[in-house]
Each structure stands twice: as structure tokens, then as C-alpha cells.
C-alpha positions in Angstrom: 187.1 53.2 196.3 184.3 51.1 194.9 183.6 49.7 191.5 180.5 50.1 189.3 177.5 48.2 188.1 178.1 44.5 187.1 178.9 44.1 183.4 179.2 47.8 183.0 182.2 50.2 182.8 184.6 49.7 185.6 184.7 53.2 187.2 186.6 53.6 190.5 184.6 55.8 192.8 184.3 56.7 196.5 183.0 53.7 198.5 180.2 55.6 200.2 178.6 56.5 196.9 175.6 54.3 196.3 174.9 53.1 192.8 171.4 54.1 191.7 169.9 53.9 188.3 171.8 52.1 185.5 170.6 52.6 182.0 171.3 50.0 179.4 170.6 49.6 175.7 171.3 46.3 173.9 173.3 45.1 176.9 175.5 48.2 176.9 175.6 50.6 179.8 175.2 54.1 178.5 174.4 56.0 181.7 174.8 55.5 185.5 173.7 57.5 188.5 175.4 57.5 192.0 173.7 58.8 195.1 175.7 60.8 197.6 175.2 61.1 201.3 174.0 64.7 201.1 171.1 63.8 198.9 172.7 64.9 195.7 173.8 62.6 192.9 176.4 62.3 190.1 175.4 61.2 186.7 177.9 59.5 184.4 177.1 59.2 180.7 179.5 57.3 178.4 179.8 59.8 175.5 180.2 63.0 177.5 182.8 61.2 179.7 184.7 59.7 176.7 184.6 62.8 174.5 184.4 65.7 177.0 185.6 64.3 180.3 182.6 65.6 182.2 179.9 64.4 184.6 176.8 66.2 186.0 176.1 66.8 189.7 172.4 67.0 190.5 170.5 68.0 193.6 167.9 65.9 195.4 165.2 67.1 193.0 167.2 65.9 190.0 168.2 69.4 188.7 171.7 69.9 187.4 173.7 72.1 189.8 177.1 71.9 188.2 179.1 70.1 185.6 182.5 68.8 186.7 185.4 68.3 184.2 188.3 66.0 184.1 191.6 66.8 185.8 194.1 68.8 183.5 196.2 65.9 182.3 193.2 63.7 181.4 191.4 66.7 179.8 194.4 67.5 177.7 194.8 64.0 176.4 191.1 63.8 175.4 191.2 67.2 173.8 194.3 66.4 171.7 192.9 63.1 170.5 189.6 64.8 169.7 191.4 67.5 167.6 193.5 64.9 165.8 190.4 62.8 164.9 188.3 65.8 163.9 191.0 67.3 161.6 191.7 63.8 160.1 188.0 63.4 159.2 187.8 67.0 157.8 190.8 66.4 155.6 189.8 62.9 154.6 186.2 64.0 153.9 187.4 67.0 151.8 189.5 64.7 149.6 186.6 62.2 149.3 184.4 65.1 148.2 187.1 66.3 145.7 187.5 62.9 144.1 184.0 62.3 142.9 183.7 66.0 141.9 186.7 65.6 139.6 185.3 62.4 138.2 181.9 63.8 137.6 183.3 66.9 135.9 185.8 64.8 134.0 188.8 66.8 135.3 192.1 65.0 135.5 193.0 61.4 134.8 191.5 58.3 136.4 194.8 57.7 138.3 194.7 61.2 139.7 191.2 60.7 141.0 192.2 57.3 142.5 195.2 59.0 144.2 192.9 61.7 145.7 190.7 58.9 147.1 193.6 56.9 148.4 195.1 59.9 150.3 191.6 60.7 151.7 191.3 57.1 152.8 194.6 57.4 154.8 193.2 60.3 156.7 189.9 58.5 157.3 191.8 55.5 158.7 193.9 57.9 160.9 190.7 59.5 162.2 189.2 56.1 162.9 192.3 54.9 164.8 192.6 58.0 166.9 188.9 57.6 167.8 189.7 54.2 169.1 192.7 55.6 171.1 190.4 58.2 172.6 187.9 55.6 173.6 190.6 53.4 175.0 191.7 56.2 177.3 188.3 57.3 178.6 188.5 58.3 182.3 188.2 55.3 184.7 188.1 56.9 188.1 186.2 59.7 189.8 186.9 61.4 193.1 184.7 63.0 195.8 184.4 66.2 193.9 183.3 64.5 190.7 186.6 65.1 188.9 187.4 62.4 186.4 190.8 61.0 185.6 192.4 58.3 183.6 195.4 56.2 184.5 198.3 55.6 182.2 198.1 56.4 178.4 197.6 53.5 176.1 197.6 53.3 172.3 195.2 50.3 172.2 192.8 48.5 174.6 190.3 45.7 174.0 187.0 47.0 175.3 184.2 45.4 173.2 181.7 45.6 176.1 181.9 49.5 176.0 179.6 50.9 173.4 181.7 53.9 172.7 184.9 51.9 172.1 183.0 49.3 170.0 181.5 52.1 167.8 184.9 53.6 167.2 186.5 50.2 166.6 183.9 49.2 164.0 184.3 52.6 162.3 188.1 52.0 162.1 187.5 48.5 160.7 185.3 50.1 158.0 188.0 52.5 157.0 190.4 49.5 156.5 187.9 47.9 154.2 187.7 51.1 152.3 191.5 51.0 152.1 191.5 47.6 150.4 189.0 49.0 147.8 191.0 52.1 147.2 194.3 50.2 146.7 192.6 47.7 144.4 191.3 50.5 142.2 194.9 51.0 140.9 194.9 47.5 139.3 194.6 47.5 135.6 192.5 45.4 133.2 190.2 43.9 135.9 187.3 41.9 134.7 183.8 42.8 136.0 184.0 39.9 138.5 187.4 40.9 139.7 186.4 44.5 140.0 183.3 43.5 142.1 185.4 41.2 144.2 188.4 43.5 144.9 186.9 46.9 144.7 183.1 46.8 145.2 182.8 44.1 147.9 185.4 45.7 150.3 183.8 49.1 149.6 180.3 47.7 150.6 181.7 46.0 153.7 183.2 49.4 154.7 179.8 51.0 154.2 178.1 48.4 156.3 180.6 48.9 159.1 180.1 52.7 158.9 176.4 52.2 159.3 176.8 49.8 162.2 179.2 52.2 163.9 176.8 55.1 163.5 173.9 53.0 164.8 175.9 52.1 168.0 176.8 55.8 168.4 173.2 56.8 168.1 172.2 54.2 170.7 174.9 55.6 173.0 174.0 59.2 172.6 170.2 58.6 172.9 170.6 56.0 175.7 168.4 53.5 174.0 165.6 54.4 171.7 166.9 56.5 168.8 165.3 59.9 168.5 165.9 63.6 168.0 168.3 65.3 170.5 168.6 68.8 168.9 170.1 70.4 172.0 172.9 67.8 172.3 176.1 68.5 170.3 177.1 64.9 170.4 173.8 63.9 168.8 174.5 66.3 165.9 178.0 64.9 165.3 176.6 61.3 165.3 173.5 62.1 163.2 175.4 64.0 160.5 178.0 61.3 160.2 175.3 58.6 160.0 173.6 60.5 157.2 177.0 60.5 155.4 177.2 56.7 156.0 173.8 56.3 154.3 174.9 58.3 151.3 178.2 56.2 151.1 176.1 53.0 151.2 173.8 54.2 148.4 176.9 55.2 146.3 178.4 51.8 147.0 175.3 50.0 145.8 175.4 52.0 142.6 179.1 51.2 142.0 178.4 47.5 141.3 179.8 46.5 137.9 177.4 44.8 135.6 179.1 41.6 134.2 177.3 42.0 130.8 178.5 45.5 130.1 181.4 46.0 132.5 179.8 49.4 133.5 178.7 50.5 137.0 175.0 50.6 137.8 174.8 54.4 138.1 177.9 56.5 137.8 176.1 59.7 138.7 174.8 58.2 142.0 178.3 56.9 142.7 179.8 60.3 142.4 177.2 62.5 144.0 176.4 60.0 146.7 180.1 59.8 147.6 180.4 63.6 147.4 177.4 64.1 149.7 178.6 61.5 152.2 182.0 63.1 152.3 180.6 66.5 152.9 178.7 65.1 155.9 181.9 63.7 157.4 183.6 67.1 156.9 180.7 68.8 158.8 180.8 66.0 161.5 184.5 66.5 161.9 184.1 70.3 162.3 181.3 69.8 164.9 183.5 67.2 166.7 186.2 69.9 167.2 183.6 71.7 169.5 182.8 68.5 171.4 185.9 68.8 173.6 186.7 69.0 177.3 186.0 72.3 178.9 189.0 74.3 180.0 
């Protein structure tokens, strides 16, 4: 078996496969092609391998002749992680949509709304962590037939040079910042300065991390220049989630507490921006359920 391109993913492959084109963006390898002795080639792309456990086999003219999936154990692991993350984002997003709706319609107490947000945040963090686990267990070897497989299962791996793992890790970090903000919201009698320091600032950091994660995911799925990929399910998952991150960011800006009046900049934008962003993550989670390994 041979290894891969320098500074790229370490994929064990048949020694007689010749490494061809390596596509990079921002220093990250997002796609590689290996040439086989019969004139055909195998194309590896980071997101389809990580999410769906699949590679493309192409003929000498570059046409896709077949798609090869991962071996059963690897495919099952990826599928289970995908379902867990997707469901967590659906539930978390639903609660994040319910919270601002209750606040906007003045239904229930402030503590009840905060509790809805907090539980939603737990699900968001769970989805973020499971996404990191899935990226940590992406297949690392491929055989003569193009079948992918991973080695032993791990609950954590440090892979900052892999764009898919980094995107997931940054997203998870963002959910933890949100968590700080959600817990701090239960504090009583905070001054405007304290509210901005313990609630608004961690919330904004979480929003920035979500935006950064989404940007990395778009770079990964577009293999460089960000653009429209309407026929790619992975692109839709990433694009919808990134729209949600933008709405979260706008809501976060509007949540700044004015020191002079101890009121937020725009309560309506806070609620409806959060609601719209949460709905996007619900849709993204539902789409993610379909972005799974083939049986």
C-alpha cells in the first residue's frame, strides 16, 4: 500500500495507483485523483468520503462509470453518526425556533424561554460533537476495488489539517460559546455591561465560529471558489446552514444591550433572526439525514 499527496489526507491505497491531480483550497486538500493501470481513475473527495463513504471510478475519458461505497462496518458507523448529528440539529433547531417565538408572542415566563433555549443548546452541542466524531472516523484506506474502510473507532482525533474535521470542530466550539451565553442568561440583576460580557459576547463568538465553520464547509464542497452547486446534496446542507448562521449573527448584533437604557438594540430582530436561523438548521439537519452512505 502507498500513501497520498504530501500535506494531504493520509489514505492508504494500492501501491501501483499513481497519484494524479490534487486539488487544494487555502492549503487544504479537498479532492484527489489516482490513475489505475487500465487507464481508469479513482476520484476521492473529502466530503463524500467523510459523509457518505463513497468514491467515484472514472474511465479514460473522465466519465463516471460507477460509485463505490464503504465496506459495511465503516458505512454503518458513518450512517449512525450522521443520523445522530442530523436528529440533534433538528431537535436543537426546533427548540431554538420555539424560544424566540414564545418570546415574541409573550407566551410563558422569561425563565421558561431561557430553559427552552438551554435544552436546544444541549442538542446543538451534541450535534456538533457527533459531527467531529464522524469526521474523526472518516475512511483512511481504499482497496483495489475502490472500497473504503476506516480502522478502529475513536471518539476524538486531532486533525486540524483536514478541512472537514476543522469545519466540524469550529462548529462544535461555536456551540460551546452559545452554551456559556445560555447558562449566563439565568443570572439575575445583571448590569448592561455584565449582560454584554457574559451573554452577548459569548453569543457573538458562537455566531462568528458558526460563520467560519460554514465558510470552511463551502470551500470543501465547492473545492475552492465558492459558488452554486444545485445538483449536490452536500452543497444544499452547507448552504442552508450557512444562511442560518448569517441570521444568527444578525440576531446576535441586535441583542447588544445599550448601557444608557439597559435595552437591546432590536428585540424584534433578535427574535425573528434567531427563529429564521433555527429553522435553517432544522432544514439542514433534515437534508443531512439523506446525505448518508448507500446501502
